[in-house]
C-alpha positions as CSV (number, residue, x, y, z in Angstrom):
1,M,9.7,-38.4,15.0
2,P,12.5,-36.8,12.8
3,E,11.4,-34.8,9.8
4,T,11.0,-36.5,6.5
5,K,10.0,-33.6,4.3
6,P,12.2,-31.6,2.0
7,R,13.1,-28.1,3.1
8,R,13.3,-29.2,6.8
9,R,16.5,-29.5,8.7
10,V,17.8,-33.1,9.1
11,R,20.8,-34.8,10.7
12,G,23.9,-33.5,8.9
13,S,22.2,-30.8,6.9
14,S,20.8,-27.5,8.0
15,T,19.7,-26.6,4.4
16,G,16.9,-29.2,4.1
17,R,17.9,-29.9,0.5
18,P,15.7,-32.7,-0.8
19,I,18.7,-35.1,-1.4
20,M,19.9,-34.6,2.1
21,V,16.4,-35.3,3.6
22,L,16.1,-38.4,1.4
23,L,19.5,-39.7,2.3
24,D,18.8,-39.1,6.0
25,L,15.5,-41.0,5.7
26,L,17.1,-43.9,3.7
27,G,20.0,-44.1,6.2
28,R,17.7,-44.8,9.2
29,R,17.7,-48.3,10.5
30,M,15.5,-50.7,8.5
31,T,14.2,-48.1,6.0
32,L,15.9,-49.6,2.9
33,R,15.0,-53.1,4.0
34,I,11.3,-52.2,4.3
35,L,11.3,-50.5,0.9
36,W,13.0,-53.6,-0.6
37,E,10.6,-56.0,1.0
38,L,7.6,-54.1,-0.5
39,R,9.1,-54.1,-4.0
40,D,6.9,-56.9,-5.3
41,R,3.7,-56.8,-3.4
42,P,1.8,-55.2,-0.5
43,L,2.4,-56.8,2.9
44,T,0.5,-56.8,6.1
45,F,2.2,-55.4,9.2
46,R,3.0,-58.9,10.5
47,A,4.2,-60.2,7.1
48,L,6.4,-57.1,6.7
49,Q,7.8,-57.5,10.2
50,E,8.7,-61.1,9.4
51,A,10.2,-60.3,6.0
52,A,12.3,-57.4,7.3
53,Q,13.2,-59.3,10.5
54,T,12.6,-56.3,12.7
55,N,10.6,-55.6,15.8
56,P,7.2,-53.9,15.8
57,S,8.3,-50.6,17.4
58,V,11.0,-50.0,14.8
59,L,8.7,-51.0,12.0
60,N,5.9,-48.7,13.3
61,V,8.2,-45.7,13.4
62,R,9.7,-46.4,10.0
63,L,6.3,-47.0,8.4
64,A,5.0,-43.7,9.8
65,E,8.1,-41.9,8.4
66,L,7.7,-43.6,5.0
67,R,4.0,-42.7,4.9
68,E,4.8,-39.1,5.8
69,A,7.3,-39.0,3.0
70,Q,4.7,-40.5,0.7
71,L,6.9,-43.5,-0.2
72,V,4.6,-46.1,1.4
73,G,0.8,-46.2,1.7
74,H,-1.6,-48.4,3.5
75,G,-4.6,-50.1,1.9
76,V,-6.8,-53.1,2.1
77,E,-4.0,-55.5,1.3
78,G,-1.5,-53.9,3.7
79,Y,1.4,-51.7,3.2
80,A,2.6,-51.0,-0.3
81,L,4.9,-48.6,-2.2
82,T,3.3,-45.5,-3.6
83,A,4.0,-44.4,-7.1
84,Q,6.8,-42.2,-5.6
85,G,8.1,-45.2,-3.7
86,R,8.2,-47.4,-6.9
87,D,10.0,-44.6,-8.7
88,L,12.6,-44.5,-6.0
89,L,13.0,-48.2,-6.0
90,Q,13.6,-48.1,-9.8
91,T,16.6,-45.9,-9.1
92,F,18.0,-48.6,-6.9
93,L,17.9,-51.3,-9.6
94,P,21.1,-50.2,-11.3
95,L,22.8,-50.0,-7.9
96,H,21.6,-53.5,-7.2
97,A,23.0,-54.8,-10.5
98,W,26.3,-53.0,-9.8
99,A,26.4,-54.6,-6.3
100,E,25.8,-58.1,-7.6
101,N,28.7,-57.7,-10.1
102,W,30.9,-56.2,-7.5
103,A,30.2,-59.1,-5.1
104,R,31.2,-61.6,-7.9
105,Q,34.4,-59.7,-8.5
106,V,35.3,-59.5,-4.8
107,V,34.8,-63.2,-4.4
108,K,37.0,-63.9,-7.4
109,G,39.7,-61.6,-6.0
110,P,41.8,-59.0,-7.7
111,P,43.1,-59.6,-11.2
112,G,46.2,-61.9,-11.1
113,A,45.6,-63.0,-7.5
114,V,46.3,-66.6,-6.7
115,R,43.5,-68.2,-4.7
116,S,44.6,-70.5,-1.9
117,K,43.4,-74.1,-2.0
118,R,41.5,-75.2,1.1
């Protein structure tokens, strides 16, 4: 399993700077989706697998990495974000709002553009 702790070498960075380690972890397949699906409540493995629409082997690996990074924990109710994971997700909310606004603008088209009638 690739490293998920700061000060360790990761893909694209030999320095192990915390931001590089975090971006490497977040860039792995299904990581962001798993964090997003856990935003509101804990989920069992099966419920998380269904919500994230992924296979069990990928989910197992990602959960192990997220647990090692202390972003996700496991308890009686299933997998849940830790305090660190919730803090990280809070940093995504402005990006989420920006993306929603951006999507509306892209659908409308550039200023002054004429939309074709279909």
